[in-house]
N, C-alpha and C positions, 0 to 999 in steps of 0.2 A: 487544385485548380478549380475555379468557379465555372460551372457550366451553366449556360442560358440557353433554354431551348426556344424555338421560333415563337410559340405562343406568348412566352414572357417578353421577348424583344418586341413583337409587334404590338402586344398590348400596352408597353410603355410608349412606343412611337405613336401609336394611336392617339394618344392624348395631346399630342401637338408640340411643336417646337417651342412655343411660348411656355406652355406648361412645364416642359422639362427644363427649360432655361431658368424658370422660377424655382424649380426644385434644386436645381444646382447651386442657384444663388443662396437659398435658404440653408442648404446643408453646408456649403462652404463658409458662409457668412456666420453660421452659428458655431462652427468650429473655431474660425478665426476670432470671434467675439469671445468665446469662452477662454481661448488662450490669451487674449488681451486682458480680460477681467482677472484672469489669474495672475498676469504679470503685474497689474495694478495692485492686487492683494498683496503680492510679494514686496512690492515697492513702498507700501505704505509704512510710515515710521512707527517704531514701538508705541509711541505717545499719542499716535492718532486718536481723535475722540471715538468713543465706543459706538456713537450713533452712525459716523461715517464706516466704520469697519462693518457694522451690522449691514448697512446699505450696500457695501461691496459684497458681502456674503449673500444677501438676497439676490442681488444682481447675477452672481455666480449660479446660485441655485436655479434661478429662473432660465438662465442659459442652458444649464444641465438639462433641465425638464424638457426645454425645446429640442435639444440635441437627442436625447433618449427617444422622444416621440419620432423625430425624424428617422432615427435608426429603425424603428418599427415600422414605419412607411416604406423605407427603402427594402426592408426584408420582405414585406407584402408584395410590393411591385415586383421583386425579382423572382418571387415564388409564383407569380402569375396571378395573385389575389388582388382584390380592391384593397386600398388602405382603409383601415378602421377609422371612422369619423371621429371617435374620441382621441385618436392620436392627432388628427388635424387640430382638434379643439385645443389639446395640450399644447401643440406645437404654438398655435396662436396666442395662448395664455402666457406661455413662457416668454415668447418675444415681446408681448406688450409689457409684461412685468419687468423684463430686462430693460426695456426702453424707458420705462417710467423711472426706474432705479437709476439708470445712468445718467439721466437728465438732471437728477437731485445731486448725483455725485460730482458732475462737472462744474456745478455752482458751488460746492462746498468751499469755505474759506481755507481748509488745510489744502485743498487741491489747487484752488486759484492762486494761494501764496507760494506755491512752488512750481516752478516752470517744467521741472522734470516730470513731477506727478500729472500736472496739467496736460503735457503732451501725451503721457501714457493713457490718461483718462479719455481725452479726446480721440485718440486712436481707437480705443474700445468702443467710444460711442459711434464712431464711423462705421466700425464692423458691424456692431449690433443693428445699426440703421440698414446696412446693406442686407443683413439677414431678414430684417423686417419687410424690406421691399421684395424680396424673393418670396417671402411668406405671402404677401399681398398678391404677387403675381400668381401664385399657385391657386389662392382662393379664387381669383378672377378668371383663370385659364383652364383650370383643370376641372 
């Protein structure tokens, strides 16, 4: 069982509700975005262009980078420590990279030519955008 002492809890609460909502949005959005981009990767046809496959791989790697950094931030907060600035930077870089990647993916002719792939790609784009909104909120509020 996870034990949180009073200092840890109050330290997190001291950051303010908007900050913590942003953290939750970023964490849940990153997890959901990673799941969605994995779903898209699995749905790509075997004969999909290599450039598209590489773009999806890059998007997934960027989401994983953000997710890993968010995990380290969470661990720091739960232990009562301040998050490492490098982890915030890595989260931001991962989310920005994934946002740029998915913007290219959703306009790829292989995606736009297949309604099912387009739906999966647009869902991933929506979830990545929500993670980015949460990240922006954290940068502004925390």
